[in-house]
C-alpha positions, 0 to 999 in steps of 0.5 A: 374547807374551813379549818383546813378540812378537805372533802373528796367530792369525786375520787378515782373516776375513770371512764372513756366516752366515744363518739356516737355513744351515751354514758348515763351517770346515775346515783343518789343526790350528793354523790358527786355527779354534778361536781364531775361535770363541773370539773370537765367544764372548769366551773368548780368553785375557787377553793376546789382542787383537781388532779388527774387528766381529762382529754377532749379533742387534744385539750387537757380540760383540767389544766386549760386556762379560763380563756381557752375554756370560754373561747374554744371549749364551752359551747363549741366542744362541750355543750351543757344542759345545766341542772338548774336551768332557770339560774343559768338563763339571763333573767332580763332577756327573752328566750328568743334573744338568748337563742338568737345570740347563741346561734350567732356565736356558735354557727355561721347563720347570717343575720337575716336567718337568725329568727328562723334558726332560733325557732328551729333550735327551740323546736328541737327541744320541744320548746313552744314557739308561742313562749319564745318572747317570754323572759325566764321568770315567766316560764315553768320549770319544765319550759326552762328545762326545755329552753336550756336544752335548746341552747345546749344543742345549738352548737352541735358540740362533740360532747354534750353534758346533760345534767338532769335534762328531764327534770320537771317534764312529764313522761311524754316530754321526757321520752321526747327529750331523750329521743332528741338527745339520742338523735343528737349523738346519732347524727351523721359523723365519723366515729373513727376520726372523732367527728361524731358526738357523745353524751354524758347524761347525769340522771336519777331517771333510770327509765330515761337512762335505759331508753338512751344509754349505751353504758351506765356508770353508777356513782356512790359517795364520790366513787364510780362503783359500777361501769357496765353496758346498758343492755347488761345493766338493765337486762341480764345479767343485771348489776353486780354491785349491791348498791346498783342492784338496789337502785333497780330494785327500788323502781316501782316496776321491779321489786319497789324495795328501798335501799335501807339507810342513808349515804355517808357524808363526803367529809366523813367517809369510812375507811373501807367501802362507803356502802358497807353500812347499808349492805347485807353482804358486808364482812370485816374486809368491807369495813377496812378496805376500799374496793377497787373497780375490777371488771366493772365493779368496785365491791369485795363481794359482788353479786354473781352473774348467772351461768348461761343456759346450756345449749340443748343437745341435738340428736344426730342420725348416728345416735350421738349428740352434739351441742 
């Protein structure tokens, strides 16, 4: 940044994503979710620096050249549903023309079949056929979102990055879009040899995440603070990190209680836990030391999981009890 200042947009993110699985990455705006996705695709701005490793099908994404990324990764190995779809669509070409071009480049579809293939691709994302000959500026935000989703699904890439894929959609279309993304990763393929598909979905919509995700990663101030199975996260025992629990408690169908305060600026992070100022469980150690991600939770004082209920004793004919 100016004056030689650095901002750690994402720090220490570590996870794996297997074929046939969906990881939902959730958290407040500005926490680094989209930056993480951009890093995997080599789409960070020129002043960004990356460290670490990110492997996909034998390709090291963080050090791959622009030539390799553009020719064999983007669209082919990794599909992208962008966060701002209207800005990613070519403004002077119709949706149909863009779909036909994408089908031609990423599949073996013959020229005479491109029109039908483009219409089938649009139908997968619930994009109405009557709008295919419109330009992007003639689309609503929801239609632009569906057009971008249709384009991302064309190549059937092994990994799909969906950055807020349900923005601007009503609840019925949210469910339909999420279900189509689930069908994308559940399509026939061999998870053992890596021919299946995986989905990294970035979202604020926790209902959509609950509907589709196998695992949930919660990001706060550039760090993953909780990584859990979706069934445990949304059900019992629930999140263990106070911030993650606060996200669920803020939902209207739960406690409907907002998390107090605001997240810190990434350029002025505190020396300890970034959530400490908003947390009612903080102690002196929280202000001094950044907690490591241990057993899926990065917290000095994680919420306790409830003990499993005891199995009731059953009487036996001899008068003894067995459990």
